[in-house]
N, C-alpha and C positions, 0 to 999 in steps of 0.2 A: 265150436263152443264160443261163448261170449268170453271177450277178454283178448281173443287172437287179434294178430295184427292185420287181417283182410276184414275190411267192413266198409259200409258206406254211411256215411252222417248227413243228415238233413238238418240244417240249422236255420231256424226261424223263417223257413221258405213260405212266400206267398205267391200262388200261380194265379194268373188273371186272364179271362176271356171275356171280353166285353162287359155283361152286367154279372157274369159269374166269377168267384174267387175261391180259392181253397188254400188253407193253412195247413203247413206240415213240420212237424219237427219229430226227430227219432234216429236210431242207429239200426242197420240192418247187418247184423253179424252173419257168420257162416251158418249154412243151413237153408232150409225150405222155409218161406215165408208166405204166408197167404193174406192178399189184401181182398177185401170183399166192399161192397156198397151197393147202392141201388143204380139202375140204369142212370146215365148223366150225372152221377155224382162227383166224376173226376178221375175214375181210375186210369183211363187211357192218359190223360193230361199227367197225372202224377209218374205213371211209366215212363213218358216222355222226358220229363223233369229228371228222373234217374238215371236214365241213358245219357243225358247231355244232349237232347235233340229239341228241348223247348227251354228257354231263358225264363225262370221266373221274375217277377216283378221285384221281389227283394229275397234277401237270404242266400244261402249257399249250400251247394251239394259237394261233400269231400269224400273222395275216395282213397282209401288207404289199402296198399297191398294189392290192388287190382290190376294186373298186366293185359287182361283181354277180358271182352265183354261183348253179349250179343242182346239185342232185342228183338223177339218175334211180335210182328203186328198179328192182329186179328184176320185180317185177309191176307192169305198166303200169296196172292199174286203180287202183291208188293215186292215179293223178294225174287221174283223170277229174273234171271238175266240170261240164261241159256235157252237155245231153240229146240234142244232135245232133253229128255232126262238124263243121259249121260253127260251132256255138256253142263248141265246145271250142277249135277253131283261133282264134277271136276272142278267149277266155280267156287265149290266150298272146301275144295281140298278133301273130299271125302271119297272112301272107296264106293264105287258105283254099284258094284255086284251087292256089298254089304248093306248099302241103304235101301235099294230097289228091294231087296228081300225083306228088309225091316218093314218096308211101307208096304208089302204085298203086292209089288209091281215088277216082280223077278222076270226078266226076258223082255222088258218093254222099254230098253235102253233108247231107241230111236224115236219114240214119241214126242210129240210136243207137249210140254206141261201144261199149256193153256188150253189143251184139247181133251185132257183128261177130267174125271168128274170132280166137283168140289170138294168131296170127300177124300178122294184120292190125293188130289193136291195138298190138302191139309196135312195127310198123313206122310206124305214124300217130303214136304219143306221141315216138319217136325223131325224126321229122320235125318234129315240133313242137319239141323239145328244141332240135335242132341248126340251127332256124331263126333263133335268138339267138346273138349274140357275146359269151358270159359270159366274164368273166376266170377263174372258176375252175368248171371242169365236172367233175362227179365222176358216173361211171357204175359202178353196180353190175351186175353181169352183163349187159350190154347185148346179148349175144350169144344169151340163150336164147330160146326159141321161133321163131327165125329160120331159114330154110334156108339151105344151103350159098350161094346166089347172093345172098341178102340180107346174110349176113354178110361176103362179100366186097366188096360195095357199101358197108357200113357202114365196113370198113377203109379202103376208098378216102377216103371222107370223113373219118375221124379223122386219117389221114393228111395232109390238105390243110388243116387248121385253120391260119388265118394267124397267130394269136397265143393269148394266154392259157395257163393250166395245165390241161391234161387229164389227170385220173386213172382209169385205166379197172381196174377189180377185176374179175376173172374167174378161172375155172378151165378155159376154153377152152383145148384143145390143138393145133388146128388152123389158126384164123384169127386174125391179128394184124395190126393197122395197123404202121405204121414208127413206132418208139418211140425216145424220146432217153435214158429210163433205166429199168432194171429193179430192183424191190425185190420182196420175197416174205417172207411169214410163215411161221415154224418155228419149233417148240419154244417157243411164247408170245412170239415176239420178232420185230419187224419188222426186216428185214435189207437194207441198201441195197446191191445188187450192183454198182452203178455205172453209167456212162454206157455206150453201144453204141459199137463192138462187143465191148468188153473184159468187158462184163457176161457175155456168153453162158458164159464159162469156169467164172463162178462162179455159175451159175443152176441151183439143186437141182430145181425144178420145169420144168426146160426140155422140151420135147417130144421124143419119141425122135430125131425126124430132126436138130434140132437138137444133141442131145448126140453124136449120130453124127458129124456134121460137124465138129464141136469136137474128138472122139478122132482124126479122120483129118487135123487140121490145115487145113482148108478152112473158115476162119471166115466166115460171111456178114456182110455190112455191117449187115444188120438182119434182121427176122424177118417180112418180110411174104412173099407168095408168090413176087413176082418176084425179091426177094433172096435166097431159099432156092432157087429155080430157077437162079438165076445161080451159086451156090455149088456146086449139085450138079453142073453143067454142069464146073466147074473140077477136080471130082475125079478 
């Protein structure tokens, strides 16, 4: 809920990469936040700024009540430090059996994580990341390399996170968890579109189905498949 002590505040930040720049300001409270924008708009750079891995040219990022954080990169290979799936699980302090079962890799403890398929590796690293209760969880394009069934499963998992701040950076247009707030990057600036469902009318990068529902005056309560199905039934 807004007003709680756990939050991350972006104060007059300007991130610069050669000829490109991004201006950002706002507060991320506890809950699930969706950040959208065109490819190349600066989503990954902003994710790095929020994680403290990229220093902006000016401005500050203030973290309040955040004792633990994790950023998951789009490429799962960046996270690999173990030579086996079991070793990788243990490096995360995670239960190997539970993680492998969650990723659909049960019994494959001794396999090299860099020799399994890209989709399997993405599921595996997601399972490792989501096995821990971080105060701040930043996910950069978590849906890449996943099939539709796994995208839907990830959405259910993210929707049910019990606490903390989850910030989801994606250009995905079909699968979303239930979110609390929508942000988007446009024209070199981060825009706070507000809380759900009011944010939907201001969301420039909304999927076609969401835009059609808004145009018809049938506003979905949220953007998960269940919420969109319910809204379509009301049309």
